[in-house]
N, C-alpha and C positions, 0 to 999 in steps of 0.2 A: 504494500500500500504506500502511495506517495505521501510523504510528510507535508502537512500544510504549513506554509510559511507564517510565522506569527504576525498578527496585525498590530503594529506599533504606531501610535498616533501622537504627533506633536501638535499641541493646541496653542493657538496664537503665537506661532513660531516665527512669523516673518520669513526671513531667508536663513534663519539659524536652525536648520533641521538636523537633529542627531542622526548619525549613520544607522540605517536600518528602519527608520521611521518614515511615514508619510505625513504631510503637513495639513493643518486646518488653519485658515486665516481669512480675514476679510479681504486681503489683497492677493491677487494671483502672483505666482512666481514659480521658479524651478522647484519641483518637489512638493508643491502645494496642490494636493489632490482635491481637497474639499474647500471650496471658496464660498464664503457667505458670512452673514452677521452672527457672530458667536453670542451676542447679547439679545438675539431674537429667540426667545424661548417659547413663542406662541405660534410659530408657523405662519400660515396665511393670515391669521388675525394680526400678527405682528407686522406683516408687510402692509396691511391696510392701515395700520396705525403709523406708518411712516418709516419703519425699520426695513432693512434690506432682507433679502432671502435668508431664511433660517438654514444654517448649515447642518444643524443637528438632525434634521429629518432624513439626511442621507446616510446616517449611521444606524444600523440595526441594533436592537436590544442584544445584550450578552454576546457581543461580537469582537470586542477589542481585548487583546492580551495585555497591553502595556500602554500607559499614557505618560507623556512628558509635558508639563506646563510650567514654563519658566518665565517669571517676571510679568505675569498677567493678572493674577487674582487681586493684587493691590489696586488695580485699575477698575475693578468691577463696581459699578454704582450700587447704591443701596436700593433705590427703587427706580423704575422707569414709568414716567407718566403715561396715562391712557390705558392702563391695564387693571385698574381697581386695586393697586397695591396700597397697603396701609403702612404709612411711615412708622417705624418703631416696632413693627411686627413682621410684615413681609420683607424679604430682602433678596436681591439677585444673587447673593452668595449661596443661598439655598437652591435657587433655581439652577445655577451653574453646576453645583455638585449633585443635584438630582440627575442631571443629564450624564455627568461622569459615571454615576452609579448605574444608570440605566444601560449604558453602552459597554461597560466593562463586563468581562466574563467573571463568574465567581472565582475567588482567589484559590490558587493551588500553590503548594510550597515544595521546596526541595525535600527529597525523601529523607535525607539525613540532617536537615536543618529546618525545623518547623517555623523559624523566624525569617526565612528567606523566601519571599514569593517568587514564583517563576511566571505566573500570569494572574490577571485579575487585579492589577495594582496600578496606582498613579503616583508619579513623583511630582510634587508641587514645590517650586522654589519661589520664595518671596523675600524682600528685604526684611530683616529682623526688626521687630517693633522698636527696639532701643538703639537702633543704628541711625545715623544721619541719612543713610540711603533710603529710609522709609519716607523721608520728607523732601529729599533733594529734587525729585521730579514733581513739578506742580500738578501733573495729572494723576498723581497717586491719591486715592480716595480713602483707603483704609490701612491701618497698621494691623499686623497679624503676629500672634505669639503661639506658643505650643498649645495652650489651652483653647485657642479659637477652634481647633478641630474636634474638641469634645462635642461640639454642637452638631456633629455629623455622626454621632454614635447613639443609636436608639436606646441602648441599655443605660447609658449615662443620662440621657434626657429623661427617661422614666424614673431613674433613681433620684433625680433632682427635681422631679415634678414639673418638667419642662417639655413633656411629650406632646403638648399642644402646639409647640412651635411648628411652623409650616415647612417641614422637610420630610422627604421620603428616603433620603440617603441613609445608609448604614455602613459605616466603615470602622475597622480598627486602624490604628496608625502608630507609626514610630517616627522619630525625628533625629536630625543631626544639624550641624551648623557649618557654615563657612566662617571660620574664626578670623577675626581681624589680625592683620599682619603683626601688630605689636605684641601679640600673645602667642605667636607661632612656636616659640622656643620655651614656653612655660609648660610645667607639668600639668597633668589632667586635673589634679585637685585645685590648683591655682585657677585654671581656666573655668572650672565648674563654679568656683566662688565668684569669679569675675562676671560670669553670666547672670548671677543672681543679684549682684550689687553694683555693677558698673555700667555706664553707658558705653556704647561702641565696642563691646566685647566680641560680638558676632556681627558680621556683615549681613549674612543671609540665613534664613531658616529653610531647611530641606525636610519636607514631610513626605513620608511614604504611606499612602492610604491603601488598605487592602479591603476589597469588597467582601462583605459578610453574606 
C-alpha cells in the first residue's frame, strides 16, 4: 500500500513556508495553496458582510496532520462587526482555534514517547507577553502567555466553571520559549526564575496544541 504523504499546513505564512508544508494566506504566492481570508469564519455570510472568500471551507474536517502558525495569533481581532459578536464574551481567538481543531486529525504520538505527537498537532508561535516584541508592531492586538491556552481545554473550562465560554476547541498543550539572547548562557534555574520575575526574559512563546 502506498504511504500517504502527511498534510502539513502553514497558516498565515506569507512567503515563509516551512519545508514540507503547504501555505494558507490571504495573499497568493509560491507554495500558497489555499488563498483567502483567514478571518472569515462565516463562509458566504462573511463574504456578504464585506470579508473576502473564506479559506477554511477548502479544508476538510480531520484532514491535517500538522499545522504551523507563526506570528499571526497576536494579530487576531477580538470581534468583527456585523456578525452579532458580543464584546467581552465572543472572541475571534475562539473562532480561529475552533477551525484549527476542526481540520486537525486526532492526535497520535510516538510509540515510545507519549509526549511527542506525530500528527494531530499545531505549533503556535507568538511574541511572549512580557517581551517588547509583543508591542513593537502597532498591528498587534493581543498579548499571549502560557495560561491563555487553558481556555482551549474543555476539562479546564469545566473545572473552573467557564464551560459557557463560546468555544468548541479541545486541546492539550505544552510550551517552550525562544529565550532572549542575554540569558542564553545562564543555567535552567536562573532562566526559569527570570521568566517569572523579569521583563524581556523570553522573546517568543512556542505552544504545541494536540487535538483531544
